C-alpha positions as CSV (number, residue, x, y, z in Angstrom):
1,M,-3.9,-17.5,6.4
2,P,-4.4,-14.3,9.1
3,R,-0.7,-13.6,10.6
4,I,-0.3,-14.8,14.0
5,R,-0.5,-12.1,16.7
6,H,2.7,-12.8,19.1
7,T,4.6,-9.9,21.1
8,T,8.2,-10.0,21.5
9,L,10.6,-9.7,24.1
10,A,12.2,-6.8,24.3
11,C,11.2,-5.2,27.6
12,S,12.9,-3.3,30.6
13,P,14.9,-4.9,32.6
14,G,12.7,-4.5,35.6
15,C,9.9,-6.6,33.7
16,T,11.3,-10.0,34.2
17,V,7.8,-11.5,34.9
18,E,6.2,-9.9,32.1
19,A,8.5,-10.8,30.1
20,T,8.6,-14.9,31.3
21,L,4.9,-14.7,31.5
22,E,4.4,-14.2,27.9
23,L,6.4,-16.7,26.9
24,F,3.7,-19.3,28.3
25,G,1.0,-17.0,29.6
26,G,-1.1,-18.3,26.5
27,K,-4.3,-20.2,27.5
28,W,-2.9,-23.3,26.4
29,K,0.7,-23.0,26.4
30,A,1.1,-23.9,30.0
31,L,-0.6,-26.9,29.2
32,I,1.3,-28.0,26.1
33,L,4.3,-27.7,28.4
34,Y,3.8,-29.5,31.2
35,H,2.5,-32.6,28.5
36,L,5.6,-32.6,27.0
37,F,7.3,-32.2,30.3
38,E,4.9,-35.6,31.8
39,D,5.2,-37.1,28.2
40,G,8.5,-36.7,26.4
41,V,7.7,-36.4,22.5
42,L,4.7,-36.3,21.2
43,R,2.9,-35.8,17.6
44,F,-0.3,-33.4,17.0
45,G,-2.9,-35.7,17.7
46,E,-1.4,-37.0,20.8
47,L,-1.7,-33.4,22.3
48,R,-4.7,-32.6,21.2
49,R,-6.3,-35.8,23.4
50,R,-4.4,-34.6,26.1
51,L,-5.7,-31.0,25.4
52,P,-9.6,-32.1,24.4
53,N,-11.4,-28.4,24.7
54,V,-8.5,-27.3,22.9
55,T,-9.3,-25.9,19.1
56,Q,-7.1,-27.3,16.1
57,R,-6.1,-23.8,14.6
58,M,-5.5,-23.4,18.0
59,L,-2.9,-25.6,19.5
60,T,-1.4,-25.7,16.3
61,N,-0.8,-21.3,16.6
62,Q,-0.1,-22.2,20.4
63,L,3.2,-24.5,19.2
64,R,3.8,-22.0,16.7
65,E,4.4,-19.2,19.0
66,L,6.0,-21.8,21.6
67,E,8.8,-23.0,18.7
68,A,9.5,-19.3,17.9
69,D,10.4,-18.4,21.4
70,G,12.6,-21.4,21.0
71,L,10.6,-23.6,23.5
72,V,9.6,-26.1,21.7
73,S,10.7,-28.2,18.4
74,R,8.9,-29.4,15.9
75,T,10.4,-32.7,13.9
76,V,8.9,-33.6,10.5
77,F,9.4,-37.0,8.9
78,P,9.1,-37.3,5.5
79,E,6.2,-40.3,5.5
80,V,3.0,-40.0,3.7
81,P,0.3,-39.6,6.2
82,P,2.5,-36.0,7.4
83,H,4.0,-37.6,11.2
84,V,5.4,-34.3,13.2
85,E,6.5,-34.8,16.4
86,Y,7.2,-32.1,19.0
87,A,8.9,-31.6,21.7
88,L,10.8,-29.5,24.6
89,T,14.5,-27.7,23.8
90,E,16.7,-27.6,25.8
91,L,15.6,-24.3,27.0
92,G,11.8,-24.8,26.9
93,K,12.9,-27.7,29.9
94,T,14.6,-25.1,31.9
95,L,11.1,-24.1,32.6
96,K,10.4,-27.0,34.0
97,P,10.7,-25.9,37.9
98,V,8.3,-22.8,36.8
99,I,5.4,-25.6,35.1
100,Q,6.4,-27.5,38.5
101,A,5.3,-25.0,40.6
102,L,2.3,-23.6,39.0
103,K,1.1,-27.0,39.8
104,K,2.3,-27.6,43.3
105,W,0.4,-23.7,43.9
106,G,-2.3,-24.9,41.7
107,D,-2.8,-28.5,43.8
108,R,-2.7,-27.0,47.2
109,Y,-5.1,-24.0,45.8
110,A,-7.9,-26.3,44.1
111,H,-7.2,-28.2,48.1
112,S,-8.6,-25.1,50.1
113,V,-10.9,-24.0,48.4
114,Q,-12.4,-27.4,48.3
115,R,-11.9,-27.3,51.9
116,N,-13.5,-24.3,52.7
117,T,-16.7,-25.0,49.9
118,A,-17.2,-28.1,52.3
119,A,-17.2,-25.9,55.5
120,D,-19.8,-23.5,54.0
């Protein structure tokens, strides 16, 4: 199995923006966090349904990185078939205003693009 490539957050004091973006800068990480904020605890299959274009492997890798960074917790229940749930950690919950600000900006941007396209 290939090793997951994930950079550490060791950087100079002036690069906190870069370090923060690294935490949720993967293609799917911000969306995973968004859905966990919106829906609370989710199983793998529920996350997969909310992100229909992500592959199983990519979702697994992104969740592992979020877990390794302390933003998401993974709880395995001893059942057959296996039951695994993902939730935000206390640290992960502190990203809520950041994700909300990204969504708000994205909504405004999409609206302005639609308005400009309609005007052309």
